[in-house]
C-alpha positions in Angstrom: 117.2 97.6 75.9 115.5 101.0 75.8 117.2 104.1 77.1 115.5 103.8 80.4 117.7 106.4 82.0 115.9 109.1 80.1 112.6 108.4 81.9 111.9 110.7 84.9 109.1 109.8 87.4 109.0 113.4 88.7 106.5 115.8 87.2 104.9 119.1 88.1 103.4 120.5 91.2 99.8 121.0 92.3 100.3 124.7 91.5 97.8 127.5 90.7 97.9 130.2 88.2 96.1 133.2 86.8 93.0 135.0 88.2 89.7 133.2 88.5 86.1 134.4 88.3 84.3 134.9 91.6 87.1 136.8 93.3 89.2 133.7 94.1 92.9 134.6 94.4 95.4 133.4 91.9 98.9 134.0 90.7 101.4 133.3 87.9 105.0 133.8 89.0 106.8 131.5 86.6 106.8 128.5 88.9 103.2 127.4 87.9 101.8 126.5 84.5 100.5 129.6 82.7 96.7 130.4 82.7 95.0 128.3 80.0 93.2 131.4 78.9 96.5 132.9 77.8 97.3 129.9 75.6 94.2 129.9 73.5 92.3 127.3 75.6 89.9 129.2 77.8 88.7 127.8 81.1 85.2 126.5 81.2 83.6 127.2 84.6 80.8 125.0 85.7 77.8 127.1 86.8 77.4 127.8 90.5 74.3 125.7 90.7 76.4 122.7 89.7 78.7 123.0 92.7 79.6 119.6 94.1 79.5 119.1 97.9 82.0 116.9 99.9 82.9 116.2 103.4 86.6 116.1 102.7 88.8 117.5 99.9 92.2 115.7 99.8 94.8 117.6 97.8 97.6 115.3 96.6 97.7 111.8 95.1 100.8 110.5 96.8 100.8 107.8 99.5 99.6 110.1 102.3 96.7 111.6 100.4 95.8 108.1 99.1 95.8 106.6 102.6 93.8 109.4 104.1 91.2 109.3 101.3 90.8 105.5 101.7 90.4 105.6 105.5 88.0 108.6 105.4 85.8 107.0 102.7 85.7 103.8 104.7 84.3 105.7 107.6 81.5 107.0 105.5 82.8 110.4 104.5 82.1 111.9 101.1 85.7 112.3 99.8 87.2 114.1 96.8 90.8 113.5 96.0 92.5 115.7 93.4 96.0 115.1 91.9 97.4 117.4 89.2 99.3 114.6 87.5 99.2 110.8 87.7 98.9 109.0 91.0 102.4 108.7 92.7 103.9 111.0 90.1 106.3 112.6 92.6 107.9 111.5 95.9 105.8 108.3 96.3 107.3 106.6 93.2 110.9 107.7 93.9 111.5 105.8 97.1 114.0 103.0 97.8 111.0 100.6 97.7 111.3 99.5 101.3 108.8 98.8 104.0 111.1 99.0 107.0 111.5 100.4 110.5 114.6 102.4 109.5 117.5 100.8 111.2 119.7 103.9 111.1 117.0 106.0 112.8 117.9 104.3 116.0 121.2 106.2 115.9 119.2 109.4 116.2 117.0 108.0 119.1 113.9 107.9 117.0 112.5 104.9 119.0 108.9 105.9 118.6 109.1 106.2 114.9 111.0 102.9 114.5 108.6 101.0 116.8 105.6 102.4 114.8 107.2 101.6 111.5 108.1 98.0 112.5 104.6 97.4 113.7 103.2 98.9 110.4 105.6 96.6 108.5 103.8 93.6 109.9 100.4 95.0 109.1 101.3 95.9 105.6 102.8 92.5 104.9 99.4 91.1 105.8 97.1 93.4 103.9 99.1 93.6 100.7 101.0 90.3 100.3 101.2 90.7 96.5 103.1 94.0 96.4 104.9 93.8 99.7 107.0 90.9 100.7 109.8 90.0 103.2 113.4 90.5 102.3 116.7 89.6 104.1 119.4 92.2 104.3 123.2 91.7 104.6 125.0 94.3 106.7 128.8 93.9 106.3 130.9 95.1 109.3 133.6 97.5 108.4 136.4 97.9 111.0 136.8 101.6 110.1 133.1 102.5 110.8 130.6 101.6 113.5 131.9 98.9 115.9 130.4 95.4 115.6 128.9 95.5 119.2 127.0 98.7 118.3 125.6 97.1 115.2 124.5 94.0 117.1 122.9 96.1 119.8 121.0 98.1 117.3 119.8 95.0 115.5 118.7 93.5 118.8 116.6 96.6 119.4 115.3 96.4 115.9 114.1 92.8 116.3 112.5 93.5 119.7 110.8 96.9 119.2 108.1 95.1 117.1 105.4 93.6 119.3 104.5 90.7 117.0 107.4 90.2 114.6 106.7 87.3 112.2 109.9 87.7 110.2 113.2 85.8 110.9 115.4 87.6 113.4 119.0 88.8 113.0 121.9 86.3 112.8 125.6 86.8 112.8 127.3 85.5 109.7 130.8 84.8 108.5 130.6 86.5 105.2 133.1 84.4 103.2 131.3 81.2 104.3 128.0 82.4 102.9 127.1 82.7 99.2 125.6 86.1 99.9 129.0 87.2 101.4 131.2 85.9 98.6 130.2 88.6 96.3 131.8 91.1 98.7 135.5 91.9 98.8 137.5 89.5 101.1 138.3 92.4 103.5 134.7 92.0 104.8 134.8 88.9 107.0 131.9 89.5 109.5 128.4 90.7 109.1 124.8 90.4 110.0 121.6 89.3 108.3 118.3 90.8 109.3 114.7 91.1 108.0 112.7 94.0 106.5 110.2 94.4 103.6 110.1 95.3 100.0 107.3 97.3 98.3 106.1 98.3 94.9 105.7 101.9 96.1 103.6 103.5 93.3 101.3 100.4 93.2 100.7 100.9 97.0 99.4 104.3 96.1 97.2 103.0 93.3 95.7 100.3 95.5 94.8 102.7 98.2 93.1 104.9 95.7 91.3 102.0 94.1 89.9 101.0 97.5 88.9 104.6 98.3 87.0 104.7 95.0 85.3 101.4 95.8 84.2 103.0 99.1 82.7 105.9 97.2 85.5 108.5 96.9 85.6 110.7 93.9 89.1 110.4 92.4 90.3 113.0 89.9 93.8 112.7 88.4 95.1 115.3 86.0 93.0 117.7 88.1 94.6 120.8 89.6 93.6 122.4 92.8 93.3 126.1 91.8 92.3 128.0 94.8 89.8 128.1 97.7 88.0 130.6 99.9 87.4 129.8 103.6 84.1 130.2 105.4 83.1 129.4 109.0 82.0 125.8 108.3 83.1 125.0 104.7 85.6 125.6 102.0 84.6 126.8 98.5 87.2 125.6 96.0 87.9 125.6 92.3 89.5 122.6 90.6 90.6 122.3 87.0 90.6 119.4 84.6 94.1 119.6 83.0 92.9 117.8 79.9 89.8 119.7 79.0 90.4 123.0 80.8 87.0 122.7 82.5 86.8 124.2 86.0 84.5 122.8 88.7 83.3 124.5 91.8 83.3 122.3 94.9 82.6 122.7 98.6 84.1 120.7 101.4 83.7 120.8 105.2 87.5 120.2 105.6 90.6 120.1 103.5 93.6 117.8 103.8 96.8 119.3 102.3 98.9 116.3 101.4 100.8 118.1 98.6 104.2 116.7 99.5 107.0 119.0 98.5 104.4 121.8 97.9 102.6 121.5 101.3 104.0 124.7 102.7 103.5 126.6 99.5 99.9 125.5 99.1 99.1 126.4 102.7 100.7 129.8 102.5 100.0 130.9 98.9 96.9 129.0 98.0 95.0 128.9 101.3 96.4 132.1 102.9 97.2 130.4 106.2 100.4 130.9 108.2 102.0 127.9 109.9 104.8 127.6 112.4 105.8 124.3 110.7 108.0 124.0 107.6 109.3 121.4 105.3 112.9 120.7 104.5 113.3 119.4 101.0 115.8 116.6 100.6 116.6 115.1 97.2 117.2 111.3 97.0 118.5 109.7 93.8 118.8 106.1 92.8 120.5 104.2 89.9 119.7 100.9 88.3 122.4 98.7 86.9 122.6 95.2 85.5 122.4 92.6 88.2 125.4 92.6 90.5 124.7 89.4 92.4 122.5 86.3 92.1 121.5 86.0 95.7 118.0 87.0 96.9 119.3 89.2 99.8 119.7 92.9 99.6 122.8 94.8 101.0 123.0 97.7 103.4 126.3 99.5 103.0 127.9 101.8 105.5 129.9 104.8 104.2 132.6 106.9 105.8 130.2 109.9 105.9 128.0 107.8 108.2 125.3 107.5 105.5 124.1 104.1 104.3 123.3 103.0 100.7 121.2 100.0 99.7 121.9 97.5 96.9 118.7 95.6 96.2 117.7 92.9 93.7 115.4 94.6 91.2 113.0 93.3 88.6 114.9 90.1 88.1 117.7 91.4 85.9 118.9 94.4 87.7 120.2 95.9 91.0 118.7 99.1 92.5 121.2 101.3 94.3 120.4 104.3 96.5 119.7 106.7 98.0 121.5 110.0 98.2 120.6 112.7 100.7 121.1 116.2 99.2 119.5 119.4 100.5 117.3 120.8 97.7 116.2 124.4 97.3 115.1 124.5 93.7 111.8 123.8 91.9 110.5 120.3 92.9 109.0 120.1 89.4 112.5 119.5 88.0 114.5 116.9 89.8 117.2 114.9 88.2 120.3 112.9 89.4 123.7 114.7 89.1 127.0 113.3 87.9 128.2 113.7 91.5 125.4 111.6 92.9 126.0 108.8 90.4 129.7 108.8 91.3 128.8 108.7 95.0 126.6 105.7 94.6 129.1 103.8 92.4 131.9 104.5 94.9 129.7 103.2 97.7 129.1 99.9 95.9 132.7 99.6 94.7 133.9 99.9 98.3 132.2 96.6 99.1 131.6 94.5 96.0 134.1 92.5 94.0 132.4 93.5 90.8 132.9 97.2 90.2 130.5 99.5 88.4 130.8 102.9 86.7 128.4 105.5 85.4 128.4 103.6 82.0 126.6 100.7 83.7 123.6 102.8 84.7 120.5 101.8 82.7 118.0 104.0 84.5 118.0 106.5 87.3 115.3 108.4 89.2 115.2 111.2 91.7 112.6 112.5 94.0 112.2 115.3 96.6 111.3 114.1 100.1 109.3 116.7 102.0 110.6 116.2 105.5 109.5 118.0 108.6 112.1 120.7 109.3 113.4 119.9 112.8 116.5 122.2 112.2 118.9 119.2 112.1 122.4 120.1 110.9 122.7 117.4 108.2 120.3 116.1 105.6 120.7 112.6 106.8 119.8 113.5 110.4 116.5 115.2 109.5 113.7 113.3 111.1 111.6 110.9 109.0 108.7 111.3 111.5 105.6 113.3 110.5 103.8 116.3 111.9 100.1 117.0 111.3 99.3 120.7 111.4 95.5 121.4 112.0 94.2 124.9 111.6 90.6 125.2 112.7 90.1 128.9 113.1 87.3 128.5 110.7 86.6 125.5 108.4 89.5 123.1 109.2 92.5 122.4 107.1 95.0 119.7 108.0 98.5 119.8 106.5 100.9 116.8 106.4 104.6 117.6 107.0 107.1 114.7 106.6 106.4 111.0 106.9 107.7 107.9 105.3 105.9 105.3 103.1 106.0 102.6 105.8 103.9 104.7 108.2 101.3 106.1 105.8 98.4 104.0 107.2 99.1 105.1 110.7 99.6 108.7 109.6 96.1 108.5 108.0 94.6 107.3 111.2 96.2 110.1 113.2 95.1 112.7 110.6 91.4 111.6 110.9 91.7 111.5 114.7 92.6 115.2 114.6 89.9 116.0 112.2 87.1 114.0 113.8 86.1 116.6 116.4 85.4 118.9 113.5 83.9 116.4 111.1 81.5 114.0 112.8 81.5 111.4 110.2 85.1 110.6 110.9 84.4 109.7 114.5 83.7 106.1 113.4 86.3 103.5 114.4 89.5 103.0 112.6 89.3 100.1 110.2 92.3 99.8 107.9 94.7 97.8 110.1 93.3 94.4 109.0 91.4 95.2 105.7 93.3 93.9 102.7 94.1 96.2 99.9 92.6 95.3 96.5 94.0 92.0 95.3 95.6 91.3 98.7 92.9 88.9 100.1 95.2 85.9 100.5 98.0 84.8 102.8 101.5 85.2 101.4 102.0 81.4 101.7 99.4 81.0 99.0 101.3 83.1 96.4 102.6 80.0 94.5 99.1 78.5 94.4 97.7 81.7 92.8 100.4 81.6 90.1 99.6 77.9 89.4 95.8 78.7 89.3 96.5 81.5 86.8 98.4 79.1 84.5 95.7 76.4 84.9 93.1 78.8 83.6 95.4 80.1 80.8 97.9 77.3 80.0 99.7 79.4 77.4 100.8 81.8 80.1 104.5 81.3 81.0 105.4 81.2 84.7 107.4 84.4 84.7 104.4 86.4 83.3 102.0 84.7 85.7 104.3 85.5 88.6 104.5 89.2 87.6 100.7 89.4 87.2 100.1 87.9 90.7 102.9 90.1 92.1 101.3 93.2 90.7 97.6 92.5 91.0 97.2 89.6 93.5 93.8 87.9 93.1 92.7 90.7 90.7 95.0 89.1 88.1 92.2 86.7 87.3 90.0 89.6 86.2 92.7 90.6 83.7 92.9 87.2 81.9 89.2 86.9 81.7 86.2 85.5 83.6 84.3 82.2 83.2 82.0 84.0 80.8 84.6 84.9 78.3 87.5 83.1 76.7 90.6 83.6 79.0 93.4 85.4 77.4 95.6 88.5 77.4 95.0 90.0 74.0 97.7 91.0 71.5 101.2 91.4 72.7 102.5 95.0 72.9 106.0 94.4 74.1 108.0 92.3 76.7 105.2 90.5 78.4 102.7 93.4 78.4 99.4 92.6 76.6 96.4 94.6 75.6 94.1 93.2 78.4 96.5 94.4 81.0 96.5 97.8 79.5 92.7 97.8 79.4 92.6 97.0 83.1 95.1 99.7 84.0 93.2 102.3 82.0 89.8 101.2 83.3 90.6 100.5 86.9 93.8 102.4 87.8 93.5 105.8 86.1 96.4 105.1 83.7 96.3 107.6 80.8 99.8 107.6 79.3 102.5 105.0 78.5 104.6 106.5 81.4 101.8 105.8 83.8 101.9 102.1 82.9 105.6 101.6 82.3 107.1 103.5 85.2 104.4 103.7 87.9 101.9 100.8 87.6 104.9 98.6 86.7 108.5 98.9 85.8 108.1 97.4 82.3 109.8 100.5 80.9 113.1 98.7 81.7 112.2 96.0 79.2 110.2 97.6 76.3 111.9 98.9 73.2 111.1 102.4 71.7 109.0 100.6 69.1 107.1 98.8 71.9 106.4 102.2 73.6 105.1 103.6 70.3 102.8 100.6 69.9 101.6 101.1 73.5 100.9 104.8 72.8 99.0 104.0 69.6 96.9 101.4 71.4 96.0 103.7 74.3 95.1 106.5 71.9 92.8 104.3 69.9 91.2 102.9 73.0 90.7 106.4 74.4 89.0 107.5 71.1 86.8 104.5 71.2 85.7 105.2 74.7 85.0 108.9 73.9 82.9 107.8 70.9 80.9 105.4 73.0 80.4 108.0 75.7 79.2 110.5 73.2 76.8 108.0 71.7 75.2 107.3 75.1 74.9 111.0 75.8 
């Protein structure tokens, strides 16, 4: 098994640096990459007459930026989305991978948030049945923590706050009489089983961006928002291609600042706008260990500090454990799990499970910084997971997204466009995303097994586990990976594990994948299974294919 723990899904911020032509402000204070001109690779500025015009410039390729770009493009807006790194490089790939209402938020009286999240859970299960699916959770009762009646009351609310719940409701269980309870220590005799959802978080981002592009949005990854000047009815901005160093001048009637942990910095330092709102950065870390249990349920574990930790079946052979809640005041570009966090997560699991784990069992870890809205709560766990949309329309409008959670991203996007609509007429068209499937999600979840069988029928050499993974990742689009009726079906040469060349081609052509890390840790989690030699083989293949594409492009030009 590769040294997966060395992989870190967090990358750099949408910073700005240097001084730009045309009087646009810039800076270099050590927190942003140095000016390319100082490193021997001068900027190329596209001439003013080549300025590109948009209705909406979305800064940030996480889930909120992706959702807003998709919704706006579907309403007919001309949208540009820029992301300095890969899609979902930051917070949106570092979640606990849950689509849920947030059971523990009821303890903080966040009823509106929980209701909205539960209703969104139902919608997302319908529009993305390939990457989001139901999961049952075991909540053991501990006599030293919350009383059983309080847990049952909370779960009753949880089941009934959702208007049209389709998932099984909560049931009381005698833990030692259930297979899912027998992996727990005998001290735990009573518990509850309830429903929530699981998501491939970074794929949710990619699918929203794919749909935005299908609807006409201009998507630019590895493209840095450098700076902008504000006019009465428009913004004039400079963006920089991080690969070539070329800078492009663009105008937009409005800007959406969905920069995640950097939202306040971008608003204040890049756009020169003061806001009464602020973010509170909370670091969350997770560990992955060899599979602790064979049951399909996940576990939600209460801790003496009133926090909860999840233990979740992960990628067939592993268990995902997290998250921590740590106040964070450092550079969000550099986030990593600490020894103390690993010990905390191991202790939490060992408090409940018969099988103990140590730091030596960790095969991979990841950390992310959640940009929560600062409601001045005393503890990190108590900070609201709700969102605040800050609209400044003193001149050309800019809307900044503070907080939020992955489950409510679609509703957040609706609310964002409602706030912008009075200032951008094209957005006054009706909301449309509640029932529109995401790419590959145009099937009912009961048909999942049929899709797997159809894939194997077309390509009989395909083993069931690979077919299942392809449908789980791509839904109905899996058929375009193995080939159409006009070409011999197949997957091309094997690269490693069950990753083949045609899947890599698809990810490079359709999902903006540019590096092995993009494919192995965000478009999938195959990094858990590939060896170092496999990764080298993947890098070589991607490099050759990129050179071939560049040669073909040059020949056409």
